[in-house]
N, C-alpha and C positions, 0 to 999 in steps of 0.2 A: 349151800355148797355150789349150786349151779351159778348163782349170781357172782359168787367169789371167783369161780373159774372164768366167767365171762369178763370180769374186770381185768384179771390177769392176762387173759388172751388178748383183750383190746390193747393193752399196753405194749404187747409184743409187736403189734403192727408197726410201731414207730421205728423198728430196727430190722426185722427179719422177714416180713412177708413179701412174696412176689407181687408184682403189679398186676391187678385184674380189676375189672369193674363191669357192671351190667351196661348194655347199650342204653342210650336215652329212651328208646321205645320200650325196652323191657322194664326200665325203672318206672316209667309213667304208668305201665299197665299193672305192675305188682302192687298189692296192698302194702301200706306203710310198714306193717309188722314183718313182711316178708322181703322187703327190698334189700338187696345186697349193699354192703358198704361201698362208698366211693373210696378208692385207694389210689394214691398218687405220691409223687415225691414231695418233700417239704417245699422245695423251691417252686414247683408248679402249684402247690396248694396256696402258697403265699400270693401267687399271681392271680388266684381266683377271688380273692377278697376285694370288695369294693372300697375305694378310698373316699372318705367324707370327713369334713371337719367335725370335731366333737362338740356337743352342746349339753351341759349338765343342768340347764335351766329346769327347775321344778323337781329335781331329784330328792327323794327321801327313801331311806332304807325300807320304811314300812310299805312302800309301793310294791314290794316283792314279798308276798306272804310265805313265810317259812318258820319253822319246819312243820310240814303238814303230816298227815298220817302215813305217808309213804306208799309204796306200791303194793304192799302185802297186808292182809287183814290179820296181823299178828300182834297188834297193840304197840308196835314200835313206830316212832316217827322217823322222818327221813334221816335225821342225824344218826340215830342208832342203826338204821338200816345200812348206812354207809360203813359205820364201825363194824357191824357184823360181816359185811361183804368183804372188807379189806383186812380183817384180822389175820395175822400170821398164825397165832394160836387163838382159838375161839374163846371168847369170854363166857362166863356163866350168865344166864338170863333169868332174872327173878321177876315176879309179878310186876306189871307196870313197865316192863322192858328195862328194868334197872340192870346195867351191865357191871360185872365185877370180874377181875382177873383178865386174862387174855394178853396178847401182845400185838404190836403194830410196828411197821417200819415206815417212818416219815421220809419219803423219798427226796423231799426238798433239801434235807440236811443229813440224810443217812442215819438218823437217830432211831434207836429202838425204844419204844414206849410201852410201859406195862400198866399205866393208869389211863383209862379212857377219858377221864376228866382233864388230862393234860393235853388232849388233842382238840384241835379245831377242825371243823369240816369247811374246807376252802372251796369257794366257787372259783373254778379255774379262771374264768373271766369274771372279775368281781361285779357285784350288782351295780355299782356306780358306773363302771366301765360299760356294762351292758346297756345301761340307760343312755349313756353318751352315744352309743353305737347303733341305736335303733330301737331299743326296748321302750323308750319313752312313748312311742307310737302304738305300743301293744295294748290290748285289753288286759284287765287285771288277771283274768284266768290264765292267759299266756305267760304273764310275768310270774305267776305262781308256779306254773309248770316248769319254767326255766329255773327258778330258785330251788326246786325239788327234783331236778332231772336225774333219774336213775336209769334212763334209757341208754346212756353212754358212759363208759367207764371213766372218761376224761372229765366229765362235767363237774363232779364233786370228788374231793380227795381229802383223806384224813392225814393231817400233818401236825407237827408241833405248833402249839399256840404261838411260840416265839416267832417262827418263820411266817406264819400266817399274818401276824400283826406287823412284821417288818414289811411284808408285801403290801398290805392294806389294799388300796384300790389302784395300785400302779400297774402299768402295762410293761411289756418286756423291754421297752426303751428306757425304763426307769428302774426295773428290778428283775433279777434272775435268781434262781435258787442258789444258795451258797455252795452246794455240792456240785463241783464242775461236771461230774458224770451224770447229773440230773438235768442239765440244761437243754440238751437236744430233745429229750422226752418232753420236757416242760414246754418248749416252744412248739413242738409238734402238737401237743394237746391243746395249747392255746389256739393255734390256727384251726384245729379240728373243731373246737367249740364255736369259734366264730363262724365257720362254714355251716356247722350243724344248725345254728340258729339264725343264719343269714345276717349276722352282725357285721358292721363295717370296721375299718381301721382308719386312723388319721395318718397324715403323711410321715410324722416322726416315728410312729409305731411301725409303719410299713418299712421304712428304711432299716430300723433295728432288726425286724424279722428277716429282711433280705440279707443282711450281714451274717446272721447266724445260718440261714438256709444255704447260702452260697459259700460258706466257710467251713467251720468245724462240724456242721451237721448236714453236709451235702448228701450223705448217704441215707439220711433218715426218710422214713416212709410215714405218710399220714393216712389214717382211715377215719371216715366219718359217715354217718347216716343222717340225712336231713330230718329235723324234728317234725313231728306231726303238725 
């Protein structure tokens, strides 16, 4: 219940929270688990991301171990933890963390889903894109942490398999959710994830983000906490 609340609360930052943030000195002194989120406008958040040419050399999906045992010692892996956290109606949980029943809202396309098997868990910034954007230099343990990140509501999201596979490993210059009212949230969460993990953007991606941030989503707010 707490995790589900936090995921919903995190999404609200993209539209309604006031601007506030810890000072740099306060952020540096606070333990990671206690640090306040960085909160800024979407346009300013886009300006914080470093621009670097992408390079997919050496990428394999197996470079990112997932789904692992998750954050809780309840027998559920990360995939099922996300499904439990994002359920609109909670599913029944059988031994082995087999989920039945329940309902979810896939925000990419606005579809209600009642079969957990019909949902994919999307990495907001796809694994291949993360590799291109800096993760190729990470140790295996950090790539695993990224692939199973439950410390931020934006990192992993339950969506219809159809939209996840349409998106594939494309960035916002190439793909946006088909539901128009989902696009500001999506771009905000994309940028938040890049900043959380100190991932870069390429020039084309940056221009696409600027168009959205300075146009239809100019009132959006981004919240992120740097990853440990």
